[in-house]
Biotite code that builds the C-alpha atoms (Angstrom):
import biotite.structure as struc

atoms = struc.array([
    struc.Atom([64.110, -49.639, -1.305], chain_id="A", res_id=1, res_name="MET", atom_name="CA", element="C"),
    struc.Atom([66.328, -52.570, -2.250], chain_id="A", res_id=2, res_name="ASP", atom_name="CA", element="C"),
    struc.Atom([65.120, -56.001, -1.075], chain_id="A", res_id=3, res_name="LEU", atom_name="CA", element="C"),
    struc.Atom([68.629, -56.934, 0.113], chain_id="A", res_id=4, res_name="ALA", atom_name="CA", element="C"),
    struc.Atom([68.609, -53.909, 2.430], chain_id="A", res_id=5, res_name="ILE", atom_name="CA", element="C"),
    struc.Atom([65.203, -54.891, 3.801], chain_id="A", res_id=6, res_name="ILE", atom_name="CA", element="C"),
    struc.Atom([66.350, -58.464, 4.373], chain_id="A", res_id=7, res_name="GLN", atom_name="CA", element="C"),
    struc.Atom([69.467, -57.308, 6.207], chain_id="A", res_id=8, res_name="LYS", atom_name="CA", element="C"),
    struc.Atom([67.374, -55.024, 8.407], chain_id="A", res_id=9, res_name="GLU", atom_name="CA", element="C"),
    struc.Atom([64.917, -57.830, 9.174], chain_id="A", res_id=10, res_name="LEU", atom_name="CA", element="C"),
    struc.Atom([67.769, -59.991, 10.457], chain_id="A", res_id=11, res_name="GLU", atom_name="CA", element="C"),
    struc.Atom([68.195, -57.476, 13.288], chain_id="A", res_id=12, res_name="THR", atom_name="CA", element="C"),
    struc.Atom([64.604, -57.866, 14.501], chain_id="A", res_id=13, res_name="LEU", atom_name="CA", element="C"),
    struc.Atom([63.823, -59.894, 17.581], chain_id="A", res_id=14, res_name="ALA", atom_name="CA", element="C"),
    struc.Atom([62.507, -63.403, 16.830], chain_id="A", res_id=15, res_name="PRO", atom_name="CA", element="C"),
    struc.Atom([59.014, -62.397, 18.007], chain_id="A", res_id=16, res_name="GLU", atom_name="CA", element="C"),
    struc.Atom([58.989, -59.464, 15.583], chain_id="A", res_id=17, res_name="GLU", atom_name="CA", element="C"),
    struc.Atom([60.177, -61.726, 12.749], chain_id="A", res_id=18, res_name="GLN", atom_name="CA", element="C"),
    struc.Atom([57.340, -64.128, 13.583], chain_id="A", res_id=19, res_name="ASP", atom_name="CA", element="C"),
    struc.Atom([54.799, -61.286, 13.487], chain_id="A", res_id=20, res_name="ARG", atom_name="CA", element="C"),
    struc.Atom([56.173, -60.165, 10.128], chain_id="A", res_id=21, res_name="LEU", atom_name="CA", element="C"),
    struc.Atom([56.014, -63.725, 8.770], chain_id="A", res_id=22, res_name="ALA", atom_name="CA", element="C"),
    struc.Atom([52.371, -63.962, 9.861], chain_id="A", res_id=23, res_name="ALA", atom_name="CA", element="C"),
    struc.Atom([51.605, -60.618, 8.212], chain_id="A", res_id=24, res_name="TYR", atom_name="CA", element="C"),
    struc.Atom([53.234, -61.685, 4.941], chain_id="A", res_id=25, res_name="LEU", atom_name="CA", element="C"),
    struc.Atom([51.286, -64.955, 5.057], chain_id="A", res_id=26, res_name="THR", atom_name="CA", element="C"),
    struc.Atom([48.027, -63.029, 5.376], chain_id="A", res_id=27, res_name="VAL", atom_name="CA", element="C"),
    struc.Atom([48.988, -60.853, 2.404], chain_id="A", res_id=28, res_name="LEU", atom_name="CA", element="C"),
    struc.Atom([49.752, -63.940, 0.326], chain_id="A", res_id=29, res_name="ARG", atom_name="CA", element="C"),
    struc.Atom([46.456, -65.562, 1.308], chain_id="A", res_id=30, res_name="MET", atom_name="CA", element="C"),
    struc.Atom([44.562, -62.443, 0.226], chain_id="A", res_id=31, res_name="LYS", atom_name="CA", element="C"),
    struc.Atom([46.414, -62.457, -3.092], chain_id="A", res_id=32, res_name="ARG", atom_name="CA", element="C"),
    struc.Atom([46.067, -66.211, -3.649], chain_id="A", res_id=33, res_name="MET", atom_name="CA", element="C"),
    struc.Atom([42.891, -67.549, -2.009], chain_id="A", res_id=34, res_name="PRO", atom_name="CA", element="C"),
    struc.Atom([43.403, -70.952, -3.632], chain_id="A", res_id=35, res_name="GLU", atom_name="CA", element="C"),
    struc.Atom([46.659, -71.241, -1.668], chain_id="A", res_id=36, res_name="HIS", atom_name="CA", element="C"),
    struc.Atom([44.763, -70.915, 1.623], chain_id="A", res_id=37, res_name="ALA", atom_name="CA", element="C"),
    struc.Atom([42.167, -73.440, 0.497], chain_id="A", res_id=38, res_name="GLU", atom_name="CA", element="C"),
    struc.Atom([44.845, -75.959, -0.495], chain_id="A", res_id=39, res_name="GLU", atom_name="CA", element="C"),
    struc.Atom([46.720, -75.413, 2.766], chain_id="A", res_id=40, res_name="LEU", atom_name="CA", element="C"),
    struc.Atom([43.541, -75.998, 4.765], chain_id="A", res_id=41, res_name="SER", atom_name="CA", element="C"),
    struc.Atom([42.749, -79.132, 2.772], chain_id="A", res_id=42, res_name="ARG", atom_name="CA", element="C"),
    struc.Atom([46.211, -80.551, 3.380], chain_id="A", res_id=43, res_name="ARG", atom_name="CA", element="C"),
    struc.Atom([46.210, -79.707, 7.080], chain_id="A", res_id=44, res_name="LEU", atom_name="CA", element="C"),
    struc.Atom([42.840, -81.400, 7.491], chain_id="A", res_id=45, res_name="ASP", atom_name="CA", element="C"),
    struc.Atom([43.969, -84.553, 5.659], chain_id="A", res_id=46, res_name="ASP", atom_name="CA", element="C"),
    struc.Atom([44.403, -87.243, 8.319], chain_id="A", res_id=47, res_name="ARG", atom_name="CA", element="C"),
    struc.Atom([45.434, -89.998, 5.900], chain_id="A", res_id=48, res_name="ASN", atom_name="CA", element="C"),
    struc.Atom([49.183, -90.665, 6.361], chain_id="A", res_id=49, res_name="PRO", atom_name="CA", element="C"),
    struc.Atom([49.318, -92.139, 2.843], chain_id="A", res_id=50, res_name="ASP", atom_name="CA", element="C"),
    struc.Atom([48.869, -88.596, 1.516], chain_id="A", res_id=51, res_name="HIS", atom_name="CA", element="C"),
    struc.Atom([51.638, -87.081, 3.634], chain_id="A", res_id=52, res_name="TRP", atom_name="CA", element="C"),
    struc.Atom([55.130, -86.356, 2.319], chain_id="A", res_id=53, res_name="LEU", atom_name="CA", element="C"),
    struc.Atom([58.192, -87.558, 4.174], chain_id="A", res_id=54, res_name="THR", atom_name="CA", element="C"),
    struc.Atom([60.833, -84.976, 4.987], chain_id="A", res_id=55, res_name="LEU", atom_name="CA", element="C"),
    struc.Atom([63.056, -86.366, 2.216], chain_id="A", res_id=56, res_name="ASP", atom_name="CA", element="C"),
    struc.Atom([60.200, -86.192, -0.307], chain_id="A", res_id=57, res_name="GLU", atom_name="CA", element="C"),
    struc.Atom([59.508, -82.607, 0.683], chain_id="A", res_id=58, res_name="LEU", atom_name="CA", element="C"),
    struc.Atom([63.170, -81.638, 0.338], chain_id="A", res_id=59, res_name="LYS", atom_name="CA", element="C"),
    struc.Atom([63.294, -83.240, -3.106], chain_id="A", res_id=60, res_name="GLU", atom_name="CA", element="C"),
    struc.Atom([60.114, -81.487, -4.206], chain_id="A", res_id=61, res_name="LYS", atom_name="CA", element="C"),
    struc.Atom([61.354, -78.116, -2.961], chain_id="A", res_id=62, res_name="LEU", atom_name="CA", element="C"),
    struc.Atom([64.730, -78.538, -4.631], chain_id="A", res_id=63, res_name="SER", atom_name="CA", element="C"),
    struc.Atom([62.968, -79.231, -7.951], chain_id="A", res_id=64, res_name="LYS", atom_name="CA", element="C"),
    struc.Atom([60.850, -76.090, -7.532], chain_id="A", res_id=65, res_name="GLU", atom_name="CA", element="C"),
    struc.Atom([63.975, -74.009, -6.855], chain_id="A", res_id=66, res_name="ASP", atom_name="CA", element="C"),
    struc.Atom([65.786, -75.373, -9.921], chain_id="A", res_id=67, res_name="ASP", atom_name="CA", element="C"),
    struc.Atom([65.180, -72.905, -12.781], chain_id="A", res_id=68, res_name="PRO", atom_name="CA", element="C"),
    struc.Atom([66.006, -75.468, -15.515], chain_id="A", res_id=69, res_name="SER", atom_name="CA", element="C"),
])
């Protein structure tokens, strides 16, 4: 099945169903990449604001990750 078809179909789901699907996909990713879960836990537990990214810093970081060059 084509991913574009799946994405279009998922847009028709109720928000609660989309949330359940997102949670399911997150669990699959965590099983595939255990280091991702460990890093996420470490960051969520970090209470030092000096280590936190601002929204602008996060947007910049994400835009760099999306840039294929």
